[in-house]
A tleap script that builds the chain and sets N, CA, C and O, in Angstrom:
source leaprc.protein.ff14SB
mol = sequence {
  NMET THR PHE ARG PRO TYR THR VAL ALA ARG
  TRP GLY VAL TYR LEU ALA VAL ALA ALA ALA
  VAL MET SER ALA TRP LEU GLY GLN ARG ALA
  GLY ALA SER LEU ASP PHE VAL LEU LEU ARG
  GLY VAL PHE VAL PHE VAL VAL ILE ALA GLY
  LEU GLY PHE GLY ALA GLU ALA VAL LEU THR
  VAL GLY PHE VAL PRO PRO ALA PRO ARG PRO
  THR PRO SER LEU PRO ALA GLU GLU GLN SER
  ASP CGLU
}
set mol.1.N position { 22.132 -0.097 -24.205 }
set mol.1.CA position { 22.597 -0.489 -23.374 }
set mol.1.C position { 22.830 -2.136 -24.202 }
set mol.1.O position { 22.166 -2.629 -25.114 }
set mol.2.N position { 24.098 -2.722 -23.426 }
set mol.2.CA position { 24.074 -4.026 -24.396 }
set mol.2.C position { 24.392 -5.169 -23.918 }
set mol.2.O position { 25.416 -5.376 -23.267 }
set mol.3.N position { 23.449 -6.098 -24.231 }
set mol.3.CA position { 23.761 -6.874 -23.499 }
set mol.3.C position { 25.069 -8.230 -24.059 }
set mol.3.O position { 25.718 -7.926 -25.060 }
set mol.4.N position { 25.372 -9.601 -23.406 }
set mol.4.CA position { 26.358 -10.370 -24.320 }
set mol.4.C position { 25.077 -11.385 -24.677 }
set mol.4.O position { 24.280 -11.989 -23.960 }
set mol.5.N position { 25.227 -11.303 -25.889 }
set mol.5.CA position { 23.979 -12.809 -26.542 }
set mol.5.C position { 23.745 -13.871 -25.325 }
set mol.5.O position { 24.418 -14.543 -24.544 }
set mol.6.N position { 22.296 -13.595 -25.661 }
set mol.6.CA position { 21.715 -15.130 -24.233 }
set mol.6.C position { 21.540 -14.132 -23.300 }
set mol.6.O position { 20.561 -14.666 -22.778 }
set mol.7.N position { 21.688 -13.099 -22.646 }
set mol.7.CA position { 21.863 -13.010 -21.501 }
set mol.7.C position { 20.577 -13.211 -20.841 }
set mol.7.O position { 20.380 -14.195 -20.129 }
set mol.8.N position { 19.465 -12.084 -21.105 }
set mol.8.CA position { 17.925 -12.331 -20.892 }
set mol.8.C position { 17.643 -13.793 -20.772 }
set mol.8.O position { 17.128 -14.343 -19.798 }
set mol.9.N position { 18.033 -14.340 -21.851 }
set mol.9.CA position { 17.390 -16.055 -21.846 }
set mol.9.C position { 17.804 -16.844 -21.070 }
set mol.9.O position { 17.139 -17.764 -20.593 }
set mol.10.N position { 19.519 -16.480 -20.715 }
set mol.10.CA position { 19.782 -17.450 -19.701 }
set mol.10.C position { 19.108 -17.027 -18.353 }
set mol.10.O position { 18.556 -17.888 -17.667 }
set mol.11.N position { 19.145 -15.582 -17.920 }
set mol.11.CA position { 18.544 -15.304 -16.646 }
set mol.11.C position { 17.430 -15.462 -16.494 }
set mol.11.O position { 17.020 -15.168 -15.371 }
set mol.12.N position { 16.395 -15.992 -17.518 }
set mol.12.CA position { 14.875 -16.713 -17.523 }
set mol.12.C position { 14.943 -17.659 -17.510 }
set mol.12.O position { 13.880 -18.205 -17.213 }
set mol.13.N position { 15.872 -18.400 -17.731 }
set mol.13.CA position { 16.105 -19.901 -17.557 }
set mol.13.C position { 16.198 -20.292 -16.269 }
set mol.13.O position { 15.913 -21.430 -15.894 }
set mol.14.N position { 16.600 -19.375 -15.528 }
set mol.14.CA position { 17.201 -19.476 -14.628 }
set mol.14.C position { 15.998 -19.113 -13.087 }
set mol.14.O position { 15.826 -19.498 -11.931 }
set mol.15.N position { 15.304 -17.923 -14.298 }
set mol.15.CA position { 13.867 -17.716 -13.131 }
set mol.15.C position { 13.469 -18.548 -13.038 }
set mol.15.O position { 13.318 -19.186 -11.997 }
set mol.16.N position { 13.047 -18.930 -14.498 }
set mol.16.CA position { 12.056 -20.265 -14.812 }
set mol.16.C position { 12.374 -21.559 -13.809 }
set mol.16.O position { 11.567 -22.374 -13.362 }
set mol.17.N position { 13.529 -21.496 -13.643 }
set mol.17.CA position { 13.671 -23.305 -12.917 }
set mol.17.C position { 13.448 -23.204 -11.127 }
set mol.17.O position { 13.076 -23.966 -10.234 }
set mol.18.N position { 13.946 -21.707 -11.251 }
set mol.18.CA position { 13.866 -21.359 -9.721 }
set mol.18.C position { 11.723 -21.503 -9.143 }
set mol.18.O position { 11.196 -22.161 -8.245 }
set mol.19.N position { 11.266 -20.781 -9.935 }
set mol.19.CA position { 9.976 -20.252 -9.944 }
set mol.19.C position { 8.847 -22.426 -10.284 }
set mol.19.O position { 7.730 -22.874 -10.024 }
set mol.20.N position { 9.984 -22.892 -10.874 }
set mol.20.CA position { 9.316 -24.219 -10.615 }
set mol.20.C position { 9.157 -24.904 -9.860 }
set mol.20.O position { 8.126 -25.468 -9.494 }
set mol.21.N position { 10.862 -24.990 -9.274 }
set mol.21.CA position { 11.064 -25.704 -8.397 }
set mol.21.C position { 10.241 -25.490 -7.491 }
set mol.21.O position { 9.480 -26.370 -7.089 }
set mol.22.N position { 10.269 -23.741 -6.814 }
set mol.22.CA position { 9.094 -23.072 -5.621 }
set mol.22.C position { 7.584 -23.187 -5.876 }
set mol.22.O position { 6.806 -22.994 -4.942 }
set mol.23.N position { 7.131 -23.500 -7.124 }
set mol.23.CA position { 5.471 -24.181 -7.526 }
set mol.23.C position { 5.601 -25.864 -6.857 }
set mol.23.O position { 5.048 -26.316 -5.854 }
set mol.24.N position { 6.510 -26.527 -7.792 }
set mol.24.CA position { 6.081 -28.132 -7.296 }
set mol.24.C position { 6.569 -27.939 -5.607 }
set mol.24.O position { 5.735 -28.462 -4.868 }
set mol.25.N position { 7.711 -27.316 -4.870 }
set mol.25.CA position { 7.285 -27.942 -3.248 }
set mol.25.C position { 6.147 -26.753 -2.586 }
set mol.25.O position { 5.593 -26.761 -1.487 }
set mol.26.N position { 6.057 -25.847 -3.609 }
set mol.26.CA position { 3.738 -25.023 -2.860 }
set mol.26.C position { 3.035 -26.359 -2.475 }
set mol.26.O position { 2.614 -26.870 -1.437 }
set mol.27.N position { 3.109 -26.718 -3.925 }
set mol.27.CA position { 2.368 -28.004 -4.425 }
set mol.27.C position { 2.364 -29.061 -3.388 }
set mol.27.O position { 1.419 -29.281 -2.631 }
set mol.28.N position { 3.247 -29.562 -3.405 }
set mol.28.CA position { 4.234 -30.538 -2.701 }
set mol.28.C position { 3.703 -30.672 -0.928 }
set mol.28.O position { 3.558 -31.651 -0.197 }
set mol.29.N position { 3.501 -29.071 -0.690 }
set mol.29.CA position { 3.444 -28.961 0.623 }
set mol.29.C position { 1.870 -28.813 1.067 }
set mol.29.O position { 1.428 -28.992 2.201 }
set mol.30.N position { 1.104 -28.427 -0.154 }
set mol.30.CA position { 0.039 -28.056 -0.058 }
set mol.30.C position { -0.994 -29.565 -0.259 }
set mol.30.O position { -2.217 -29.455 -0.344 }
set mol.31.N position { -0.301 -30.919 -0.316 }
set mol.31.CA position { -0.754 -32.162 -0.513 }
set mol.31.C position { -1.298 -32.904 -1.771 }
set mol.31.O position { -1.900 -33.972 -1.878 }
set mol.32.N position { -0.903 -32.015 -2.654 }
set mol.32.CA position { -1.020 -32.513 -4.005 }
set mol.32.C position { 0.003 -33.730 -4.926 }
set mol.32.O position { 1.189 -33.412 -5.016 }
set mol.33.N position { -0.317 -34.761 -5.436 }
set mol.33.CA position { 0.084 -35.976 -5.538 }
set mol.33.C position { 1.175 -35.614 -6.598 }
set mol.33.O position { 1.090 -34.667 -7.380 }
set mol.34.N position { 2.186 -36.479 -6.518 }
set mol.34.CA position { 3.706 -36.121 -7.283 }
set mol.34.C position { 3.732 -36.053 -8.744 }
set mol.34.O position { 4.596 -35.352 -9.271 }
set mol.35.N position { 2.729 -36.820 -9.602 }
set mol.35.CA position { 2.519 -36.519 -10.762 }
set mol.35.C position { 1.705 -34.866 -10.696 }
set mol.35.O position { 2.557 -34.058 -11.067 }
set mol.36.N position { 1.274 -34.626 -10.585 }
set mol.36.CA position { 0.573 -32.971 -10.292 }
set mol.36.C position { 1.376 -32.085 -10.493 }
set mol.36.O position { 1.463 -31.272 -11.414 }
set mol.37.N position { 2.188 -32.308 -9.294 }
set mol.37.CA position { 2.988 -31.650 -9.058 }
set mol.37.C position { 3.955 -31.241 -9.560 }
set mol.37.O position { 4.340 -30.096 -9.323 }
set mol.38.N position { 4.865 -32.388 -10.713 }
set mol.38.CA position { 5.681 -32.070 -11.880 }
set mol.38.C position { 4.913 -32.069 -12.444 }
set mol.38.O position { 5.557 -31.236 -13.082 }
set mol.39.N position { 3.665 -32.203 -13.180 }
set mol.39.CA position { 2.619 -31.351 -14.115 }
set mol.39.C position { 3.026 -30.003 -13.970 }
set mol.39.O position { 3.829 -29.508 -14.761 }
set mol.40.N position { 2.535 -29.364 -13.019 }
set mol.40.CA position { 2.746 -28.222 -12.706 }
set mol.40.C position { 4.163 -27.217 -12.633 }
set mol.40.O position { 4.218 -26.016 -12.897 }
set mol.41.N position { 5.164 -28.030 -12.232 }
set mol.41.CA position { 6.270 -27.471 -12.407 }
set mol.41.C position { 6.958 -27.379 -13.457 }
set mol.41.O position { 7.724 -26.480 -13.805 }
set mol.42.N position { 6.633 -28.464 -14.038 }
set mol.42.CA position { 7.032 -28.041 -15.634 }
set mol.42.C position { 6.539 -26.934 -16.504 }
set mol.42.O position { 7.210 -26.228 -17.256 }
set mol.43.N position { 4.962 -26.889 -16.226 }
set mol.43.CA position { 4.021 -25.564 -17.023 }
set mol.43.C position { 4.580 -24.349 -16.585 }
set mol.43.O position { 4.479 -23.322 -17.257 }
set mol.44.N position { 5.349 -24.412 -15.157 }
set mol.44.CA position { 5.392 -22.953 -15.061 }
set mol.44.C position { 6.748 -22.330 -15.666 }
set mol.44.O position { 7.108 -21.201 -15.997 }
set mol.45.N position { 7.606 -24.244 -15.638 }
set mol.45.CA position { 8.827 -23.207 -16.323 }
set mol.45.C position { 8.758 -23.196 -17.935 }
set mol.45.O position { 9.415 -22.312 -18.486 }
set mol.46.N position { 8.099 -24.002 -18.668 }
set mol.46.CA position { 7.754 -23.329 -20.309 }
set mol.46.C position { 7.320 -22.108 -20.034 }
set mol.46.O position { 7.974 -21.112 -20.343 }
set mol.47.N position { 6.305 -22.059 -19.494 }
set mol.47.CA position { 5.890 -20.551 -19.365 }
set mol.47.C position { 6.900 -19.228 -19.140 }
set mol.47.O position { 6.923 -18.243 -19.879 }
set mol.48.N position { 7.574 -19.396 -18.171 }
set mol.48.CA position { 8.306 -18.380 -17.964 }
set mol.48.C position { 10.095 -18.188 -18.621 }
set mol.48.O position { 10.894 -17.258 -18.733 }
set mol.49.N position { 10.071 -19.766 -18.950 }
set mol.49.CA position { 11.344 -19.735 -19.999 }
set mol.49.C position { 10.860 -19.113 -21.195 }
set mol.49.O position { 11.491 -18.165 -21.663 }
set mol.50.N position { 9.682 -19.586 -21.818 }
set mol.50.CA position { 9.352 -18.528 -22.823 }
set mol.50.C position { 8.956 -17.280 -23.088 }
set mol.50.O position { 8.849 -16.634 -24.131 }
set mol.51.N position { 8.718 -17.013 -21.740 }
set mol.51.CA position { 9.170 -15.336 -21.745 }
set mol.51.C position { 10.303 -14.523 -21.560 }
set mol.51.O position { 10.525 -13.368 -21.922 }
set mol.52.N position { 10.998 -15.358 -20.912 }
set mol.52.CA position { 12.926 -15.097 -21.349 }
set mol.52.C position { 13.075 -14.789 -23.000 }
set mol.52.O position { 13.331 -13.803 -23.691 }
set mol.53.N position { 12.779 -16.144 -23.214 }
set mol.53.CA position { 13.474 -16.265 -25.080 }
set mol.53.C position { 12.677 -15.066 -25.463 }
set mol.53.O position { 13.434 -14.225 -25.947 }
set mol.54.N position { 11.601 -14.719 -25.435 }
set mol.54.CA position { 10.595 -13.979 -26.113 }
set mol.54.C position { 11.255 -12.606 -25.786 }
set mol.54.O position { 11.462 -11.825 -26.714 }
set mol.55.N position { 11.685 -12.189 -24.178 }
set mol.55.CA position { 12.220 -10.726 -23.891 }
set mol.55.C position { 13.550 -10.557 -24.538 }
set mol.55.O position { 13.946 -9.462 -24.939 }
set mol.56.N position { 14.298 -11.769 -24.642 }
set mol.56.CA position { 15.232 -12.112 -25.790 }
set mol.56.C position { 15.720 -11.558 -26.897 }
set mol.56.O position { 16.752 -10.926 -27.121 }
set mol.57.N position { 14.487 -12.013 -27.799 }
set mol.57.CA position { 14.334 -11.897 -28.843 }
set mol.57.C position { 13.873 -10.586 -29.064 }
set mol.57.O position { 14.283 -10.070 -30.104 }
set mol.58.N position { 12.914 -9.726 -28.154 }
set mol.58.CA position { 12.888 -8.240 -28.386 }
set mol.58.C position { 13.959 -7.347 -28.202 }
set mol.58.O position { 14.304 -6.409 -28.921 }
set mol.59.N position { 14.406 -7.726 -27.228 }
set mol.59.CA position { 15.680 -6.816 -27.118 }
set mol.59.C position { 16.786 -6.810 -28.580 }
set mol.59.O position { 17.383 -5.850 -29.066 }
set mol.60.N position { 16.771 -8.476 -29.086 }
set mol.60.CA position { 18.196 -8.120 -29.904 }
set mol.60.C position { 18.023 -8.127 -30.973 }
set mol.60.O position { 19.037 -8.122 -31.671 }
set mol.61.N position { 16.272 -8.147 -31.874 }
set mol.61.CA position { 16.000 -7.327 -33.205 }
set mol.61.C position { 16.112 -6.037 -33.143 }
set mol.61.O position { 15.521 -5.250 -32.403 }
set mol.62.N position { 17.043 -5.810 -34.100 }
set mol.62.CA position { 16.925 -4.147 -34.162 }
set mol.62.C position { 16.299 -3.677 -35.427 }
set mol.62.O position { 16.847 -3.576 -36.525 }
set mol.63.N position { 14.726 -3.329 -35.020 }
set mol.63.CA position { 13.897 -2.952 -35.718 }
set mol.63.C position { 14.577 -0.951 -36.196 }
set mol.63.O position { 14.816 -0.008 -35.443 }
set mol.64.N position { 14.670 -1.073 -37.782 }
set mol.64.CA position { 14.777 0.031 -37.806 }
set mol.64.C position { 14.092 0.335 -39.114 }
set mol.64.O position { 14.216 -0.226 -40.202 }
set mol.65.N position { 13.024 1.782 -38.603 }
set mol.65.CA position { 12.161 1.883 -39.411 }
set mol.65.C position { 12.434 2.016 -40.877 }
set mol.65.O position { 13.580 1.568 -40.861 }
set mol.66.N position { 12.200 2.321 -42.181 }
set mol.66.CA position { 12.325 2.776 -43.153 }
set mol.66.C position { 11.977 4.357 -43.572 }
set mol.66.O position { 11.001 5.107 -43.546 }
set mol.67.N position { 13.064 4.389 -43.884 }
set mol.67.CA position { 13.246 6.371 -44.036 }
set mol.67.C position { 11.922 6.820 -44.780 }
set mol.67.O position { 11.282 6.135 -45.577 }
set mol.68.N position { 11.655 8.040 -44.384 }
set mol.68.CA position { 10.629 8.624 -45.376 }
set mol.68.C position { 11.180 8.753 -46.682 }
set mol.68.O position { 12.388 8.948 -46.817 }
set mol.69.N position { 10.495 8.674 -47.552 }
set mol.69.CA position { 10.734 9.170 -48.929 }
set mol.69.C position { 10.638 10.557 -49.397 }
set mol.69.O position { 9.679 11.307 -49.212 }
set mol.70.N position { 11.429 10.754 -49.853 }
set mol.70.CA position { 11.311 12.881 -49.910 }
set mol.70.C position { 10.207 13.025 -51.211 }
set mol.70.O position { 10.171 12.496 -52.321 }
set mol.71.N position { 9.496 13.820 -50.644 }
set mol.71.CA position { 8.246 14.044 -51.432 }
set mol.71.C position { 8.918 14.888 -53.342 }
set mol.71.O position { 9.900 15.626 -53.255 }
set mol.72.N position { 8.547 14.753 -54.211 }
set mol.72.CA position { 8.894 15.284 -55.296 }
set mol.72.C position { 8.617 16.165 -55.479 }
set mol.72.O position { 7.535 16.468 -54.976 }
set mol.73.N position { 9.365 17.292 -56.345 }
set mol.73.CA position { 8.726 18.864 -55.580 }
set mol.73.C position { 8.368 19.500 -57.272 }
set mol.73.O position { 9.097 19.223 -58.224 }
set mol.74.N position { 7.635 20.016 -57.341 }
set mol.74.CA position { 7.338 20.880 -58.431 }
set mol.74.C position { 8.227 21.641 -59.460 }
set mol.74.O position { 9.014 22.494 -59.051 }
set mol.75.N position { 8.137 21.400 -60.576 }
set mol.75.CA position { 9.241 22.587 -61.324 }
set mol.75.C position { 8.723 23.973 -60.957 }
set mol.75.O position { 7.767 24.184 -60.211 }
set mol.76.N position { 9.392 24.801 -61.508 }
set mol.76.CA position { 10.000 26.103 -60.850 }
set mol.76.C position { 8.232 27.118 -61.846 }
set mol.76.O position { 7.411 28.012 -61.640 }
set mol.77.N position { 8.555 26.289 -62.684 }
set mol.77.CA position { 7.517 26.884 -64.054 }
set mol.77.C position { 5.816 26.536 -63.342 }
set mol.77.O position { 4.847 27.261 -63.568 }
set mol.78.N position { 5.779 25.405 -62.557 }
set mol.78.CA position { 4.143 25.363 -62.439 }
set mol.78.C position { 4.141 26.071 -60.807 }
set mol.78.O position { 3.033 26.362 -60.356 }
set mol.79.N position { 5.174 26.298 -60.079 }
set mol.79.CA position { 4.976 26.674 -58.565 }
set mol.79.C position { 4.276 28.334 -58.986 }
set mol.79.O position { 3.157 28.735 -58.666 }
set mol.80.N position { 5.061 28.893 -59.580 }
set mol.80.CA position { 4.937 30.417 -59.960 }
set mol.80.C position { 3.175 30.868 -60.448 }
set mol.80.O position { 2.734 32.017 -60.409 }
set mol.81.N position { 2.244 29.397 -60.970 }
set mol.81.CA position { 1.183 29.228 -61.469 }
set mol.81.C position { 0.269 29.675 -60.388 }
set mol.81.O position { -0.504 30.633 -60.370 }
set mol.82.N position { 0.530 28.762 -59.479 }
set mol.82.CA position { -0.349 29.016 -58.302 }
set mol.82.C position { -0.468 30.661 -57.203 }
set mol.82.O position { -1.251 30.714 -56.255 }
savepdb mol mol.pdb
quit
């Protein structure tokens, strides 16, 4: 599957904004002070945006394991002695 560059990160930021707004709204409805609500929203945004950028990094890094090295074969004279 091929994504356009930064697709997962962009959707991660959208999700982070939505989660931060929802967290702030729920905190405000629960009676928290404005500074605590903003701090909580920023914390939620940073955590979820970090997860989005991390997922983007994992999906775009093309890790190719090194090919196994061939084992040297023994010369024909040594193989016949065994």
